[in-house]
DOGUVEX-181851 format. One line per field, with one value per residue: residue in three letters; x, y, z of N, C-alpha, C, O in turn. Coordinates in steps of 0.02 Angstrom, whole numbers. Atoms other than C-alpha are relative to their C-alpha. Layout:
N
type <- (ALA, ...)
n_px <- (X, ...)
n_py <- (Y, ...)
n_pz <- (Z, ...)
ca_px <- (X, ...)
ca_py <- (Y, ...)
ca_pz <- (Z, ...)
c_px <- (X, ...)
c_py <- (Y, ...)
c_pz <- (Z, ...)
o_px <- (X, ...)
o_py <- (Y, ...)
o_pz <- (Z, ...)
***
This chain:
286
type <- (MET, PHE, ARG, VAL, LEU, PHE, ALA, ALA, VAL, TRP, PHE, LEU, VAL, ALA, CYS, GLY, GLY, GLU, THR, LEU, ALA, SER, GLN, ILE, TRP, GLY, THR, ASP, PHE, GLY, SER, ARG, GLY, THR, SER, HIS, SER, ALA, LYS, GLN, VAL, ASP, HIS, ALA, THR, GLY, ASP, VAL, LEU, ARG, ILE, VAL, THR, VAL, PRO, GLY, ASP, VAL, TYR, VAL, GLN, ALA, VAL, ARG, ASP, LEU, ALA, SER, ASP, PRO, ALA, ARG, THR, PRO, GLY, VAL, ILE, TRP, SER, VAL, HIS, THR, GLY, PHE, LEU, ALA, GLY, ASN, VAL, LEU, VAL, GLU, PHE, ASP, PRO, ASN, ARG, ALA, LYS, GLN, LEU, SER, VAL, VAL, ALA, ILE, ASP, ALA, ASP, GLU, THR, ILE, LEU, SER, LEU, ALA, ILE, ASP, PRO, LEU, THR, GLY, ARG, PHE, TYR, GLY, ALA, SER, SER, LEU, ASN, LEU, TYR, GLU, ILE, GLN, PRO, THR, THR, GLY, VAL, ALA, GLN, ALA, ILE, GLY, ALA, THR, GLN, ALA, ASP, VAL, SER, ILE, GLY, LEU, GLY, PHE, GLY, LEU, ASP, GLY, VAL, LEU, TYR, GLY, ILE, ASP, SER, LEU, GLN, ARG, LEU, MET, THR, VAL, ASP, THR, THR, SER, GLY, ALA, THR, THR, LEU, VAL, ALA, GLU, LEU, THR, GLY, GLY, THR, LEU, THR, ASP, LEU, ALA, ALA, ARG, PRO, GLU, ASP, GLY, VAL, LEU, TYR, GLY, LEU, GLY, THR, ASN, SER, GLN, SER, TYR, SER, LEU, PHE, THR, ILE, ASP, PRO, ALA, THR, ALA, GLU, ALA, THR, TRP, VAL, GLY, GLN, SER, VAL, GLY, ARG, ASN, SER, GLY, ILE, ALA, PHE, THR, GLY, VAL, PRO, GLU, PRO, GLY, ALA, VAL, ALA, ILE, ALA, ALA, VAL, ALA, ALA, VAL, GLY, MET, LEU, GLY, ARG, PHE, ARG, GLY, ARG, ARG, ASP, ARG, ARG, PRO, ALA, ALA, LEU, SER, PHE, GLU, ARG, ARG, ALA, ARG, ARG, ALA)
n_px <- (-48, -28, 52, 11, -57, 5, 54, -25, -44, 41, 37, -46, -18, 60, 23, -52, 13, 57, -11, -47, 39, 29, 71, 38, 50, 45, 45, 59, 6, 42, -31, -8, 6, -66, -32, 18, -12, -42, 22, -50, 29, -36, -31, 22, 72, 33, 42, -20, -21, 17, 13, -34, 19, -58, 25, -41, 24, 20, 55, -18, 57, -6, -66, -7, -52, -50, -67, -46, -71, -19, -72, -26, 44, 39, 65, 36, 39, 24, 64, 16, 71, 29, 66, 17, -16, -69, -47, -43, -51, -40, 0, -48, 24, -25, 61, -8, 5, 60, -25, -12, -67, -3, 48, -22, 39, -37, -4, -4, 47, 58, 12, -36, 48, -33, -64, -46, -67, -50, -39, -72, -24, 39, 36, 73, 31, 72, 28, 67, 29, -36, -73, -38, -34, -41, 26, -42, 46, -2, 28, 58, -13, 3, -31, 26, -50, 23, 66, 2, 40, 55, 18, -19, 17, 35, -47, -71, -39, -65, -30, -63, -53, 4, 47, 62, 61, 60, 64, 33, 72, 30, -20, -59, -62, -49, -62, -5, -69, -5, -37, 39, 71, 29, 27, -3, 49, -18, 57, 62, 7, 52, 11, 26, -5, -46, -5, -69, -45, -62, -43, -19, -73, -41, -12, 19, 65, 46, 68, 45, 68, 49, 62, 18, 72, 35, -17, -64, -45, -72, -24, -70, -1, -57, -20, -14, 62, 54, 52, 12, 23, 39, -24, 58, 39, -44, 21, 55, -10, -72, -29, -73, -34, -71, -32, -48, -51, -6, -68, -50, -2, -48, 29, 36, -49, -35, 46, 8, -63, -3, 48, -28, -53, 32, 24, -57, -23, 51, -3, -61, 10, 47, -35, -48, 34, 7, -63, -13, 46, -23, -59, 24, 31, -54, -35, 42, -1, -65)
n_py <- (-55, -15, -34, -68, -42, -9, -48, -66, -24, -16, -62, -56, -11, -19, -66, -50, -49, -42, -43, -53, -59, -37, 6, -61, 2, -57, 0, -41, -54, 18, 49, -29, 45, 21, 32, -29, 48, -16, 42, 9, -14, 26, -53, 0, -4, -39, 43, 10, 70, 23, -52, 17, -39, -11, -16, -45, -14, -70, -17, -47, -16, -2, 4, -54, 11, 52, -11, 55, -10, 69, 12, 5, 43, 25, 28, -44, -56, -48, -32, -58, 3, -57, 15, -38, 38, 24, -52, 7, 49, 35, 72, 42, 69, 48, 31, 72, 36, -26, -20, -71, -5, -58, -54, -60, -60, -50, -63, -55, -55, 12, 70, 28, 39, 41, 26, 29, 13, -12, 62, -14, -18, 32, -49, 1, -65, -1, -65, -23, -36, -63, 2, 63, 15, 60, 36, 51, 56, 34, -44, -36, -72, -25, -66, -35, -20, -61, 0, 36, -39, 45, 48, 67, 48, 57, 55, -12, 59, -14, 40, 31, -49, -46, -54, 8, -19, -8, -9, -53, 3, -13, 56, -17, 31, -51, 20, -34, -10, 25, -48, -61, 13, -31, 46, -19, 36, 41, -6, 27, 72, 21, 72, 25, -40, 40, -12, 9, 27, 30, 25, 70, -1, 32, -39, -70, -16, -28, 27, -38, 24, -54, 18, -29, -9, 63, 41, -10, 31, -7, -35, -22, -72, -29, -58, -58, -29, 9, 42, 62, 54, 49, 69, 43, -13, 17, -10, -47, -56, 0, -61, 4, 53, 8, 62, 35, 35, 72, 18, 2, 65, 44, 31, 59, 48, 29, 45, 59, 39, 31, 54, 54, 30, 42, 59, 42, 32, 48, 55, 38, 41, 53, 49, 38, 38, 72, 35, 7, 50, 65, 18, 21, 66, 51, 7, 40, 70, 29)
n_pz <- (-7, 66, 40, -27, 21, 73, 11, -20, 53, 58, -15, 4, 70, 38, -21, 7, 53, -14, -57, 16, 22, -57, -10, -10, -53, -5, -58, 10, -48, -56, -44, -66, -57, -24, 57, 64, 54, 58, 56, 52, 65, 58, 41, 70, 9, -52, -43, -69, -6, -67, -50, -62, -58, -43, -67, -41, -68, -4, 46, 52, 43, 73, 32, 48, 50, -13, 26, -15, 17, 15, 1, -68, -39, 56, -15, -47, 25, -50, 17, -41, -17, -34, -29, -60, -60, -3, 17, 59, -20, 50, -16, 37, -1, 49, 25, 14, -63, -34, -66, -13, -29, -45, 8, -34, 13, 37, -36, 48, -12, 42, 13, 57, 39, 51, -25, 49, -26, 51, 11, -1, -68, -51, -41, 5, 12, -2, 18, -20, 57, 10, -8, 3, -62, -7, -58, -30, -7, -65, -52, 26, 3, 68, 7, 59, 49, 32, 31, 63, 48, 19, -51, 23, -52, 30, 4, 14, 18, 30, 54, -21, 6, -56, 11, -38, 36, -40, 33, -37, -7, 65, 42, 41, -22, -19, -33, -64, -22, -69, -42, -12, 3, 59, 50, 70, 39, 58, 45, -27, 9, 47, 1, -63, -60, -41, -71, -22, 51, -25, 53, -5, -14, 51, 60, -8, 28, -49, -4, -42, -11, 5, 33, 64, 5, -10, -58, -35, 48, -1, 59, 4, 9, 35, -40, 43, 27, -49, 28, -36, 44, -39, -1, -13, -61, -56, -69, -9, -48, -13, -26, -3, 37, -17, 22, -42, 37, -13, -18, 53, 34, -32, -58, 24, 25, -57, -34, 41, -3, -67, -2, 41, -40, -50, 36, 14, -61, -20, 48, -13, -60, 16, 42, -40, -52, 13, -9, -71, -25, 26, -39, -66, 6, 9, -64, -45, 23, -17)
ca_px <- (4942, 5017, 4852, 4831, 5006, 4980, 4816, 4905, 5038, 4908, 4809, 4962, 5009, 4831, 4791, 4958, 4909, 4743, 4803, 4936, 4797, 4736, 4561, 4434, 4328, 4177, 4060, 3890, 3846, 3720, 3842, 3835, 3837, 3976, 4010, 4011, 4020, 4146, 4105, 4232, 4203, 4253, 4374, 4302, 4115, 4079, 3989, 3992, 4091, 4065, 4007, 4115, 4049, 4187, 4141, 4202, 4180, 4146, 3985, 4018, 3897, 3891, 4042, 4099, 4254, 4383, 4571, 4716, 4905, 4937, 5125, 5150, 5000, 4932, 4784, 4721, 4586, 4542, 4368, 4310, 4141, 4026, 3872, 3782, 3812, 3985, 4063, 4200, 4310, 4444, 4429, 4569, 4515, 4569, 4426, 4499, 4510, 4350, 4445, 4439, 4615, 4590, 4467, 4522, 4423, 4477, 4533, 4496, 4409, 4288, 4211, 4325, 4222, 4347, 4512, 4665, 4839, 4990, 5071, 5241, 5250, 5116, 5041, 4854, 4751, 4571, 4455, 4311, 4197, 4319, 4496, 4627, 4703, 4846, 4791, 4896, 4816, 4872, 4810, 4677, 4757, 4718, 4825, 4744, 4846, 4740, 4579, 4528, 4422, 4318, 4225, 4317, 4238, 4141, 4295, 4485, 4608, 4791, 4865, 5018, 5123, 5073, 4946, 4796, 4627, 4465, 4283, 4194, 4013, 3981, 4046, 4209, 4376, 4506, 4689, 4732, 4899, 4951, 5060, 4929, 4759, 4732, 4627, 4644, 4506, 4539, 4367, 4185, 4153, 4057, 3980, 3928, 3904, 4048, 4064, 4248, 4401, 4559, 4707, 4736, 4910, 4966, 4949, 4878, 4709, 4585, 4424, 4273, 4106, 3949, 3791, 3732, 3556, 3516, 3609, 3744, 3900, 4087, 4183, 4359, 4411, 4526, 4626, 4664, 4485, 4379, 4281, 4204, 4184, 4051, 4114, 3955, 3822, 3900, 3887, 3722, 3720, 3908, 4016, 4195, 4317, 4491, 4613, 4698, 4862, 4925, 5078, 5239, 5254, 5405, 5299, 5187, 5337, 5429, 5275, 5254, 5438, 5428, 5274, 5358, 5507, 5392, 5315, 5487, 5538, 5374, 5389, 5567, 5518, 5374, 5488, 5612, 5480, 5446, 5631, 5644, 5491, 5559, 5725, 5630, 5530, 5689, 5769, 5621, 5622, 5807)
ca_py <- (3246, 3231, 3281, 3430, 3496, 3466, 3564, 3707, 3718, 3714, 3853, 3965, 3941, 3955, 4111, 4195, 4275, 4339, 4408, 4513, 4629, 4767, 4768, 4909, 4943, 5056, 5106, 5184, 5343, 5258, 5135, 5169, 5090, 5003, 4910, 4971, 4887, 4885, 4818, 4743, 4797, 4715, 4825, 4776, 4774, 4874, 4725, 4709, 4548, 4537, 4638, 4637, 4693, 4768, 4758, 4886, 4950, 5133, 5199, 5285, 5371, 5423, 5372, 5525, 5462, 5322, 5328, 5206, 5194, 5028, 5053, 5067, 4979, 4868, 4793, 4946, 5075, 5233, 5307, 5476, 5486, 5623, 5623, 5712, 5571, 5509, 5669, 5679, 5522, 5432, 5242, 5123, 4949, 4794, 4740, 4570, 4522, 4615, 4698, 4875, 4931, 5104, 5246, 5423, 5584, 5716, 5874, 6015, 6183, 6119, 5954, 5853, 5777, 5707, 5614, 5566, 5497, 5555, 5400, 5487, 5545, 5448, 5608, 5618, 5763, 5807, 5945, 6038, 6140, 6285, 6227, 6092, 6007, 5889, 5755, 5651, 5478, 5417, 5569, 5645, 5817, 5916, 6066, 6193, 6221, 6351, 6397, 6289, 6423, 6281, 6162, 5997, 5910, 5796, 5689, 5691, 5572, 5570, 5517, 5406, 5558, 5648, 5765, 5790, 5794, 5854, 5845, 6006, 6041, 6096, 5929, 5999, 5910, 6016, 5998, 6048, 6122, 6027, 6172, 6309, 6227, 6326, 6240, 6244, 6197, 6050, 6043, 6008, 5824, 5741, 5568, 5552, 5632, 5575, 5556, 5505, 5451, 5348, 5291, 5107, 5067, 4958, 5088, 5251, 5238, 5349, 5265, 5348, 5300, 5401, 5400, 5424, 5446, 5263, 5194, 5205, 5163, 5138, 5251, 5281, 5463, 5552, 5673, 5785, 5810, 5762, 5641, 5498, 5336, 5217, 5046, 4971, 4975, 4970, 5015, 5096, 5263, 5266, 5392, 5328, 5223, 5155, 5021, 4889, 4815, 4637, 4543, 4553, 4416, 4348, 4312, 4194, 4112, 4087, 4011, 3893, 3840, 3810, 3703, 3604, 3577, 3509, 3393, 3329, 3295, 3207, 3102, 3055, 2996, 2895, 2813, 2759, 2687, 2519, 2473, 2503, 2398, 2256, 2259, 2247, 2097, 2004, 2039, 1965, 1806, 1780)
ca_pz <- (4997, 4822, 4741, 4857, 4818, 4631, 4639, 4730, 4595, 4458, 4544, 4559, 4376, 4310, 4410, 4379, 4214, 4276, 4442, 4355, 4291, 4407, 4476, 4461, 4614, 4627, 4765, 4780, 4871, 4984, 5064, 5251, 5424, 5520, 5358, 5178, 5009, 4868, 4695, 4577, 4397, 4233, 4134, 3966, 3999, 4156, 4233, 4422, 4452, 4639, 4788, 4944, 5113, 5220, 5405, 5531, 5708, 5668, 5593, 5426, 5309, 5126, 5021, 4925, 4836, 4823, 4796, 4792, 4774, 4682, 4671, 4860, 4936, 4797, 4889, 4983, 4945, 5041, 5045, 5106, 5194, 5254, 5363, 5504, 5627, 5579, 5515, 5384, 5394, 5296, 5289, 5235, 5181, 5085, 4971, 4926, 5109, 5155, 5296, 5364, 5409, 5487, 5512, 5551, 5568, 5442, 5530, 5408, 5410, 5278, 5227, 5112, 4972, 4847, 4865, 4761, 4793, 4693, 4612, 4607, 4789, 4882, 4951, 4985, 4917, 4948, 4893, 4971, 4862, 4879, 4918, 4889, 5042, 5078, 5201, 5321, 5309, 5480, 5578, 5466, 5479, 5321, 5271, 5154, 4995, 4907, 4820, 4671, 4583, 4508, 4624, 4594, 4742, 4623, 4594, 4592, 4510, 4461, 4295, 4306, 4258, 4418, 4340, 4454, 4366, 4438, 4387, 4429, 4470, 4289, 4222, 4155, 4162, 4250, 4295, 4473, 4529, 4686, 4745, 4735, 4709, 4548, 4415, 4226, 4107, 3989, 3910, 3948, 3974, 3833, 3822, 4003, 4173, 4286, 4473, 4485, 4385, 4409, 4304, 4267, 4338, 4191, 4054, 4124, 4038, 4131, 4185, 4260, 4336, 4305, 4203, 4026, 3960, 3991, 4142, 4275, 4177, 4162, 4042, 3978, 3970, 3847, 3957, 3807, 3747, 3899, 3790, 3891, 3794, 3858, 3911, 3983, 4117, 4289, 4475, 4521, 4614, 4593, 4684, 4676, 4575, 4617, 4562, 4664, 4605, 4619, 4686, 4587, 4453, 4546, 4699, 4600, 4517, 4682, 4762, 4615, 4618, 4806, 4784, 4644, 4759, 4894, 4765, 4717, 4896, 4933, 4774, 4817, 4991, 4918, 4788, 4922, 5038, 4950, 4950, 5136, 5170, 5061, 5158, 5324, 5263, 5206, 5376, 5469, 5361, 5394)
c_px <- (27, -50, -12, 56, -3, -53, 24, 45, -40, -37, 45, 17, -61, -23, 52, -14, -55, 14, 50, -35, -29, -75, -31, -52, -42, -40, -59, -7, -37, 30, 14, -11, 68, 37, -21, 21, 47, -18, 54, -32, 44, 26, -33, -74, -36, -41, 28, 15, -16, -9, 30, -25, 59, -26, 47, -32, -27, -54, 24, -61, 22, 72, 3, 50, 44, 67, 44, 70, 29, 75, 28, -41, -50, -71, -46, -37, -17, -66, -11, -76, -22, -67, -10, 21, 73, 51, 39, 58, 34, 5, 50, -25, 31, -61, 6, -1, -61, 17, 11, 65, 6, -57, 26, -47, 44, -5, 13, -50, -65, -10, 36, -46, 32, 72, 41, 69, 50, 42, 75, 26, -36, -39, -75, -26, -76, -25, -67, -31, 39, 76, 28, 39, 49, -19, 52, -44, -1, -32, -64, 9, 3, 26, -25, 59, -20, -68, 3, -36, -61, -12, 15, -14, -40, 45, 69, 33, 64, 11, 65, 59, -1, -44, -65, -58, -58, -62, -37, -76, -37, 17, 52, 60, 51, 66, 7, 74, 5, 40, -41, -76, -33, -22, 5, -48, 33, -54, -63, -3, -57, -6, -28, 7, 39, -1, 71, 41, 63, 38, 17, 76, 43, 18, -23, -67, -46, -68, -42, -66, -47, -64, 0, -76, -40, 15, 61, 52, 73, 22, 77, -1, 64, 21, 16, -63, -58, -58, -5, -30, -33, 29, -59, -35, 39, -33, -55, 15, 74, 26, 76, 27, 74, 24, 39, 50, 2, 72, 47, -1, 47, -29, -39, 49, 36, -44, -8, 61, 5, -47, 25, 55, -28, -26, 57, 24, -48, 3, 61, -7, -45, 34, 47, -35, -8, 64, 14, -44, 22, 60, -22, -31, 52, 36, -39, 1, 66, 2)
c_py <- (21, 38, 71, 47, 12, 53, 70, 29, 21, 65, 60, 17, 26, 70, 54, 52, 47, 49, 55, 61, 34, -11, 70, -12, 64, -4, 45, 49, -21, -50, 32, -52, -16, -39, 38, -47, 28, -49, -4, 3, -28, 58, 7, 11, 45, -41, -2, -74, -29, 60, -24, 46, 3, 19, 46, 12, 71, 14, 53, 11, 8, -2, 53, -15, -58, 22, -58, 18, -69, -14, -12, -48, -33, -22, 46, 56, 45, 31, 59, 2, 66, -22, 38, -37, -17, 53, -18, -46, -30, -73, -35, -72, -41, -37, -75, -42, 21, 22, 75, 6, 59, 48, 60, 58, 50, 67, 56, 54, -8, -75, -21, -48, -45, -14, -28, -7, 5, -64, 11, 11, -37, 47, -1, 72, -7, 69, 9, 33, 63, -7, -70, -7, -57, -33, -51, -61, -34, 42, 34, 75, 23, 72, 33, 21, 65, -9, -34, 39, -40, -51, -71, -53, -59, -61, 23, -65, 20, -43, -30, 48, 51, 60, -16, 28, 7, 6, 54, -6, 15, -55, 20, -36, 54, -34, 44, 4, -20, 47, 61, -12, 28, -52, 30, -43, -41, 6, -23, -74, -16, -76, -29, 51, -41, 20, -8, -29, -26, -29, -74, -5, -32, 48, 73, 19, 25, -32, 44, -37, 60, -26, 27, 4, -63, -35, 28, -41, 10, 32, -1, 74, 20, 63, 62, 35, -1, -40, -65, -51, -54, -69, -48, 20, -26, 16, 52, 52, 10, 68, -2, -59, -1, -67, -31, -35, -73, -14, 1, -69, -49, -36, -63, -54, -35, -50, -65, -45, -35, -60, -59, -36, -46, -64, -49, -37, -54, -62, -43, -45, -59, -54, -43, -48, -74, -39, -12, -54, -70, -25, -25, -69, -55, -12, -43, -74, -35, -18)
c_pz <- (-69, -42, 24, -22, -75, -16, 18, -53, -61, 10, -7, -73, -39, 16, -12, -52, 18, 56, -15, -28, 62, 3, 7, 55, -2, 63, -15, 58, 63, 48, 68, 55, 28, -53, -64, -55, -52, -55, -53, -68, -55, -43, -68, -9, 50, 48, 71, 9, 69, 46, 65, 56, 48, 69, 37, 67, 7, -51, -49, -44, -72, -25, -54, -55, 22, -29, 19, -23, -17, 2, 70, 43, -48, 17, 39, -38, 59, -25, 47, 8, 33, 30, 65, 63, 6, -15, -63, 18, -60, 21, -46, 3, -57, -27, -12, 63, 41, 71, 3, 39, 48, -17, 39, -18, -37, 37, -50, 17, -39, -8, -64, -36, -53, 22, -58, 31, -58, -11, 2, 71, 55, 45, -15, -9, 3, -16, 34, -61, -17, -5, -10, 65, -11, 66, 25, 16, 68, 56, -21, -4, -72, -2, -64, -44, -34, -33, -69, -56, -23, 55, -26, 53, -26, -2, -17, -21, -35, -62, 25, -4, 56, -11, 37, -41, 48, -44, 39, -3, -65, -50, -52, 29, 10, 19, 62, 20, 73, 45, 18, 4, -63, -52, -70, -40, -56, -52, 38, -14, -49, 4, 63, 55, 51, 73, 27, -57, 33, -58, 11, 6, -54, -57, 5, -30, 56, -6, 45, 9, -3, -30, -72, -3, 17, 66, 36, -38, 17, -66, -1, -19, -36, 38, -42, -23, 48, -29, 40, -47, 42, -6, 11, 64, 60, 68, 5, 53, 17, 23, 2, -39, 20, -26, 57, -45, 20, 22, -60, -34, 34, 60, -19, -22, 57, 36, -39, 3, 67, 4, -41, 38, 53, -32, -13, 61, 22, -46, 13, 61, -16, -42, 40, 48, -15, 10, 73, 30, -21, 40, 69, -2, -7, 66, 48, -19, 19, 75)
o_px <- (30, -33, -23, 42, 12, -43, 6, 41, -28, -43, 25, 18, -55, -47, 35, -7, -50, -7, 56, -3, -48, -106, -3, -86, -15, -43, -58, 15, -22, -3, 51, -37, 117, 97, -72, 60, 50, -32, 75, -85, 106, -12, -44, -95, -92, -67, 89, -30, -34, 17, 13, -25, 85, -50, 107, -87, -58, -49, 50, -103, 69, 114, -37, 41, 46, 70, 30, 81, 67, 95, 75, -13, -107, -116, -100, -12, -28, -74, 8, -114, 18, -97, 38, 44, 103, 109, 20, 102, 7, 28, 50, -40, 55, -89, -43, -17, -72, -15, 43, 75, 41, -83, 39, -71, 102, -60, 70, -98, -115, 33, 27, -74, 1, 100, 13, 87, 41, 75, 113, 83, -10, -68, -97, -4, -103, 11, -108, -4, 26, 109, -7, 66, 39, -24, 82, -87, -50, -54, -103, -36, 41, 0, -17, 108, 20, -94, 52, -37, -118, 35, -25, 19, -52, 24, 78, 12, 65, -10, 91, 110, 39, -46, -93, -58, -61, -58, -48, -103, -97, 7, 46, 66, 63, 66, -15, 108, -27, 42, -26, -113, -92, 13, 1, -49, 74, -40, -58, 13, -110, 42, -51, 44, 16, -12, 87, 14, 82, 9, 35, 112, 102, 74, -14, -85, -52, -98, -16, -87, -28, -84, 36, -109, -100, -29, 98, 40, 92, -4, 109, -47, 119, -16, 20, -63, -109, -114, 45, -83, -3, 43, -65, -10, 72, -94, -47, 51, 91, -1, 108, -7, 104, -15, 70, 33, -44, 115, 25, -13, 34, -9, -35, 39, 46, -21, -11, 55, 25, -29, 17, 61, -1, -21, 50, 40, -28, -2, 59, 15, -33, 19, 58, -5, 4, 62, 37, -22, 17, 64, 6, -21, 45, 55, -11, 3, 67, 53)
o_py <- (80, 87, 116, 103, 68, 95, 118, 89, 73, 105, 111, 75, 72, 106, 114, 112, 107, 107, 102, 112, 1, -35, 113, -63, 119, -57, 85, 37, 5, -68, 81, -106, 17, -49, 72, -94, 89, -108, 47, -26, -24, 103, 62, 35, 66, -15, -1, -116, -87, 114, -78, 107, -48, 75, 49, -13, 88, -6, 105, -33, -24, 36, 53, 7, -75, 61, -95, 67, -96, -70, -50, -86, -10, -15, 24, 83, 21, 44, 57, -6, 101, -71, 55, -5, -12, 45, -62, -27, -30, -88, -25, -97, -14, -79, -112, -101, -4, 3, 105, -28, 55, 48, 55, 62, 61, 92, 72, 41, 24, -115, 9, -94, -94, 22, -58, 30, -27, -86, -37, -6, -41, 26, -13, 117, -58, 119, -36, 27, 95, 32, -120, 41, -99, 1, -87, -56, -66, 14, 56, 111, -5, 115, 5, 49, 111, -65, -25, 16, -19, -71, -100, -105, -106, -116, 69, -119, 66, -100, -8, 36, 98, 104, -70, 86, -28, 33, 47, -49, 2, -47, 7, -45, 95, -92, 101, -47, 10, 36, 95, 29, 13, -102, 90, -104, -15, 27, -54, -96, 14, -111, -86, 99, -94, 78, 18, -53, -4, -49, -93, 24, -16, 46, 111, 78, -6, -35, 77, -75, 116, -83, 74, -1, -60, -68, 70, -99, 52, 15, -10, 97, -1, 111, 117, 96, 31, -35, -100, -39, -80, -93, -98, 60, -78, 12, 108, 38, 24, 120, 49, -109, 52, -112, 4, -57, -98, 28, -6, -119, -110, -93, -114, -113, -95, -104, -119, -106, -93, -111, -117, -97, -100, -118, -110, -97, -108, -118, -104, -103, -115, -114, -102, -96, -114, -95, -65, -94, -117, -84, -74, -109, -108, -68, -84, -117, -94, -44)
o_pz <- (-85, -75, -17, -44, -98, -59, -16, -68, -90, -36, -36, -92, -79, -28, -11, -38, 4, 53, 25, -39, 110, -45, 40, 56, -11, 96, -61, 114, 117, 97, 72, 41, 10, -48, -65, -43, -64, -41, -81, -80, -51, -61, -93, -62, 37, 98, 81, 3, 74, 33, 90, 48, 69, 79, 22, 80, 57, -109, -30, -51, -94, -2, -101, -112, 81, -76, 66, -59, 23, 14, 78, 82, -53, -25, 61, -87, 115, -84, 105, -40, 63, 8, 100, 110, 60, 3, -102, 57, -116, 76, -107, 57, -107, 9, -4, 61, 96, 119, -40, 89, 99, -72, 98, -75, -18, 50, -66, 54, -24, 12, -117, -6, -74, 63, -104, 77, -110, 36, 11, 86, 111, 95, -71, 26, -19, -10, 40, -116, -68, -40, -3, 92, -54, 118, -15, 59, 87, 106, 21, -26, -112, 34, -118, -20, -40, -37, -106, -113, -13, 89, -63, 56, 11, 16, -56, 1, -75, -65, 76, 28, 56, 32, 31, -62, 99, -99, 99, -37, -70, -111, -112, 89, -34, 40, 63, 21, 116, 106, 68, 31, -75, -62, -79, -33, -94, -109, 91, -70, -45, 19, 64, 48, 72, 91, 81, -106, 87, -109, 66, -34, -58, -82, -42, -28, 109, -60, 91, -34, 14, -19, -88, 49, 27, 93, 11, -56, 58, -119, 51, -52, -17, 38, -14, -33, 35, -4, 49, -78, 89, -61, -25, 103, 57, 75, -19, 101, 74, 5, 15, -47, 31, -38, 97, -100, 52, 15, -117, 0, 35, 74, 15, -7, 56, 55, -10, 9, 70, 33, -21, 35, 65, -3, -4, 57, 43, -22, 8, 60, 9, -34, 23, 71, 30, 36, 92, 71, 18, 55, 94, 43, 24, 82, 84, 25, 36, 99)
***
């Protein structure tokens, strides 16, 4: 028992530093069926660290985009899917527990192809090839906001400051007005062809998945110049990227303190036990 509790405390302390960093997750366009896959990606190298299969009860087809809201729901990712059989659906899942949480059909006049969640308000936005929508994640109802002029259905992603970015069909980085849908050109993307982008919750660095002349890759993106800097080879046939957050530092500390307290109580009981046994033996001899 003592060794088990000691190992638990050591695990909490040893993992505390690592778990306080967010996780990058990517997916590939071809993921389909009643289950789909999510792939954890290394921030520094682009390497796929693990592949998680998320089982479900509803058949879903091509994954078009991923989005997350680490500040409000740290462990959850949403994916938007399209397909002739399954239609246009929004899936909520927890990749670290390999658990599908919900599936709702998107109720819109057009097919929603890209998805993003505002870190300041928690509102869900999606884009067709023509318009920007606000989506209710619990019902799937999508309300048209306005025409986007540029087709930003390739990928959407928010900066931590609440600016919505879009990748258009001509591989240009755009900003998107969430009140009107209007798009403004930042610049043509250079350094890679991107499929999606998302902001790292710790510092706001924009990451993207896509391709360059050699491989499917992970990139960082300069939001001022639209320059994509290659990080490394990454998820094949990628179509979406999102971050999951982690528990508050206090949660790890509290758990560790509680475990240490249990150790102390157990140690105290063990230290008292020999004296009690010795007293019982003397009583029997008398």
